[in-house]
N, C-alpha and C positions, 0 to 999 in steps of 0.2 A: 683252092689256088688260087684261081682267076676269081672270087666273089673277095681276097682278100687282099687283092691285086686294088681290083676296082677302089676303094675302098680306100686306101692308101695315097691313091692319083686325087681320089675326088679333097682328101687331108693337106695334102703339098697344096694344090691349085686354092685353095679357101685361103693359106696363109700370105699363099701368092699376092693375091688380093685386101691382104690386111682382113680379112673376116673371120669369124671364129668360127670352128667348125660345127657345124651343126650335127648335135646329138640326135637321138630317140627318146632320153630320156626328158619328158614338158620340163621348165618351170615354176619351182613352187608359188603359189600365191603369197601377195604382203601382208605381212603379220599389220594386227591392230589399227587396223585403218580405217575411221569414222564415216559409216553411211551417211553421209551427209548433201543432200540435192546443190549445195550449194558450192559445191567441192567439186562440182563436176561442171563442166566449159558450156553454156552457154543453155544451159537448164533455169525451170524459174519456178520461184518454191509459190508453190500454192497455199494463200491466205488460210490462214486455222479460222476452224467454222465452231460455233456455240456450243458448248459441250454442258452447262448449267440448268436446271429446272425449276420451277419453280413450284413448295411443298402448304400444304395447309395441314396442323395436327390443335388435336382436341382433347387434349388433360383434365383429369379431377384430384387434385391434391386430396392426402390422407384427412381420413375424416376423423370431425374433432370429439374428442373425448371432454365432457364440461365436467367442472369442478360443482358440485351444488356448494352455495356459499350458506353461511350461520343462517342471516334470516332474521327478520323480527321476530320474537317470542311475545309479544300482544299483540291488540288491534289496534291497526292504525289507524289517526286521529290528523285532521287536518283544519285549519284555520276555517271559516267563513268564506275567508276575500281569496283562497286559491281556488274558489269555487263559486266565484259568482263574480259579477262585472258591473257597477255600477251606473247605473242610464243616465245619461247627458254627460259624460265622463270621455266620450272616446275620442279620439284619435281621430288629425285628417289628412289626408293622402294628397302632397302638393306636387305639382309636373311644371316643368317645361324643358327649353328646346336653348340651345348656350353653343356658346363656338369658344373651343380651347387651343389657346395660341402657344407657342413659344418649344412645339414640339420636334426633336431632331432629325428633319424629316423621314418622320413616323404616319401623318398624317395622312387624313384625304386624299384620293389624288383631286385635280384642279377642279371637275367639274362641278364634283362634291358641295363645295366650299367655296365659290365665286362667287358666289349671286347671294348670297349671306355674305359675307365680306365685306362688300358692294355697299350693301344694305349697313352694314354697320359705319362705316364709313360719311355714307351720307347722315346718317342721324348725326355726326359729329362734323359736320357741317367740312367733310373733306370728298370731294368729286374726282375719281379715277376710272379710268376707263377699263371695264369689268375683264377687257382681254388682256394688258397688261398684269392680271395679277394672277401669279402661279403659285399660291400661298401652300405647297407642299408641310408645312409645320404648324398647317390651323387642320381642326378633327371639329366635324358637325356632334355635336350629343346631346345625348337625351341626359337632363337634371330630375332628380327625387329625393323628397324630401318629409320630415312626418311630425306635424305640428302637433304637439301633447295639450290639451284644451289647459285656459287660462293663463299660458306662458301671455308676459305683456311683451309689448314691443322693445325692440332694442335685445329680447337674449335671444341666442344662439342657439342654434340646431346643425347636426349633422348630414350632410347633404349627400346625395351615391353618385352619381356616374357612370356613362355607360356609350360608347361609341354608337353610333347610327348608321355608321360608313363604313368603306376600306382601310378606316386607319390600322396599322397594325399596332401599336401603343400607344398610352395616355403615358407615360412616363415623364417626370419634370416637365408636365403639362400645366398652364393656367388658367382655370377657366374665369373668361369674361364677364362683366359685370349682367346680369340677367335676373328676369323674373320668373316665378314660381305662383303657380295659381292652383287651383280647386278645379273641380269639374264643370264647375259654374261661368269659370272663367274670371275669376276675382283673385285679386293678386296679395297673395297675404304675406308674402316671405321675401326675399332678393339672393343671389348664391352666386360668392365668388369664392375666389383661393386657388393655391399649390394645390393638385393630385397626388395624393398617396396609392400608389397603385399594389402594396404589398409585393411588388418581384420585383425583377427586372427582365430586360429585353437586350441583347447584343449579337449582329447579323453581322456578314460580312458576304464575299462576293458567292462563297460555295457553303456555307456553312452557317448556320446560326444557333445560339445557347438561350433559352427563354425558362426561366421561372415563378409558377403563377397563374393566373389569368393580369395579362396587361391592359389587357382592353377595357377593364370597367375600374374604379378607383373611389374612393371616398376622400371626402374635404371632414375633417374635424374641425366643426362648430364654422363650417364655412356660408352656414344659411344665415339671413339677420330676420328675427322675426317683425315686418312690417306691421299689424293689426291684432288685435285679438282674437281669437277664437271663443266663440262667446260657451261658457257652461251654466248649466241649472241642475246645484243639486236637491232642492225640496220643490215639488210643484208647488201651486199654487192651492192643491186641495190637501198638504200637509202631509205628503206621500213623500221615501226614496224608494226607487225601483230595483229590486237589485234580481238580477238576467243571471239564469243560470246559464255556465259555458256549455260547447256542443259535447264536450268528451263526457260533463258531468251532468247532463239534463236527462233525469229520470223524478221519476214520481217520489218515491221513498228518498232520495236527497232534498227535494223541498219539504215534505213534511217534518222531516230532523233539521231542518234549517228554519221552519217554524218552529220546533218545539223547543230548540235553545236558547233559540232569542226570548219566548213567551215566557221562560224559566225565570229570566233575569229581569225584561222590562215585560207585566202583562199586558195579554193583548195588544203590541204591535207589532207583531210581525201575522200579517195574513196571505195563503194560498193567492194567488189569481187565476183565472177563469182557464189560463191560457195553459196552465199547467208550467209552466219555463220560470215563472213569476215571482218574487218574494214581494210583497208590500208592506214595507214595513211605514210606521207612522208615527209620527214626528209628535210629542206629548206639543199642546197647545201655551202649556206655562214657561217651554223650555225657549230662554233668549234665541234668538239668530245667530251672535256668537257661538253659540256650545250645539248647533247644529255639526260641525267636521267633527265636534271630545264625540258629538253620541253618535256619530255613522262608526269611529273608531272604536267603539266602545262593541257595536255588536260584530264588527267584523273580524276581531282579535274572539270571539267566543269557536270554540271547538267543537266540531258535531267529527264523525264515522261518518265517510261517506261509500256511498252505495255506488261501486264501480261496475258501468255494463258490460255484461262481456263483449268485447271488441274483439277481432283481428285483421288488426292492418299489415294489409302489404304494398309491398312498393319492385313493379314488377323491373323499373330499369335496372334498379338498382341491387333487389333479390333481396334488398329486409322483408323480417315480417316480424311481428309484434303482437303478442299473444298477453292476453290481459286477464285478471285474476274473473272467475265466474264462468269461465268456457268448460263447457264440458262434448262428451263426446258419445256418440251412441258405436257398439259395435256391431261391425260391418270388415269386409273382405274388397281388398284393393292389391291393383295389380297395374303401377307403371312399366309404358317398356319404352324404354330408352334407345332412342333412331339418334346416329350422331351420322351425319353427311359433310364431310368436307370435298374441297373440290378446287381444284390448285391449276390458274390455266399459267404456260411456260412457253408461249413460242418461240421459236428458233428460227433466224433469221440466215438463210445459207447464201455465201458468199462463191461466183463462182472464179476460177484461177483469169488471170492475165491474157487476154488476148486467146481466150477460149469462148466470145463470142457468144457469151451465155450471159442469163439476166439474174442479178436477186429477187431472193422468193424468198416467203414467210411463211414457215411453215405450222400449224396450229399442233400446241403440243396440250393435251389436256387427263388432268390425273384426278378421278375419281375414290375416294372411298367409303364406304357405307357400313356402319357397324351398327349391328341390334343388335339389344338386349335381352337374352333370354329369362324374364323376370316371371315369376308365378304370381299364385295371387297369394296375398298376406294378410293373416287376420289379425285385423284391428279390436282389442276388447274395450271393451265401457271403460270412458274413464271421468271423473267425476273430480278431485280436486287441481290444481295448476299443475303440479308436480308429477302425477299421473297424467295429463295429459303429456307433459313432456318427454316424458320417458314411452308411452307407446309411438308415436311422433319418431320417436329417436331412433326405435326400431327399421323401422321404414331405409334409414339410411343413405338417401336421398337428398342430395344438394338445393341449398335455398333455393332456387329459381324451379324444380322441379319439385319441392315442397309448396311452393306458392300454388302451382295447378293443383296439385292433391287436397290444397285447402279450398279451394272454389267449388272443385269437384262433391266434395265432401258434402259443403251446403248446401248447393242445391239436390244432394239425394238426402237431405236431413240427420247425415251423422256426426256432421259440424252443429253441436249448438250454440250459437253467437252470430254478432252481425261482424262480415266482412267488409272493409273500409281499403279501397284502391288512392293508393295516394299518387 
């Protein structure tokens, strides 16, 4: 009874002072209140920390399943003109240095072209202080052209142009008139004209779009021949020299060409002692005006060329070309495929405000090593080109791995062919 009286007394006192009576049950917590530090008075939000990382992956596409074609059903013949080159009818390469103007701010930096433009202006009796020139619309370029034999002055040839400095694009540029010389310094042609880059480039403050290579271009008919390149068809001894091309250079082709020519023109062809040249004798009673027709009749004769067994590989692009006549001996091959991928992803840690901390960069490196557990593969011998292709496809390797295998097979004597690298 005494406890109840005290409780009632406390309740009356709370009502008298305008307060709610205190109960022993705690208040329920608020519902659905977001736990955000920004809602708290005096709280400071910590900066967001980086949580991304770099990655490096190596993948291999599905294996290519080739479909054999029908192919030729008879022996392949070729005309003599596709196997040999006529001596004295070689082309001459011309080079020069020029200036391209009219670029929309994509030219070289100021220091690259300032002196050249000053020299160009002086040659036209214009004197301007070089320090006042800011030619961002000009570029220093290398110019190249090929001069065929017998081309007379005034004829047009194509010109190739490429940048030498830090120009971004030659799009819309105009090549100033310049001289094209040979390696002896003799001027054979001049070049000028609008450049066609075969692509485009559009750039803004933080983005750019580019199609094809825009720092190399061509000028169709941009070169003008100033002097004719001398050429000689028949030597002073009444001979025409036919030189075998590098890919067709063999004693077998030399003999077959001589036999084909002598069948039509008896005792006209003779193999030179170097084993790479056919000496074609011009009949003494043949007039000079008929020399071209006589050579054309010889070059149109057909022979069955003997192709040298070559394997041509290009390690930069992974291209492999295997010619006819390549053979394989039996052997065993094992290729250990080792792939190493390294990814660097440093993270920068920012301290919170008023924490007296310092920004720190933490290195993060991810290394993945994948080694294939390949065993020895038995390689049977192959005689024909079809058999060689079937044997090499059994290995199931990529072209770049196959290049290494072919070179090793050549060193071991399994590959009976000459390996040429591009």
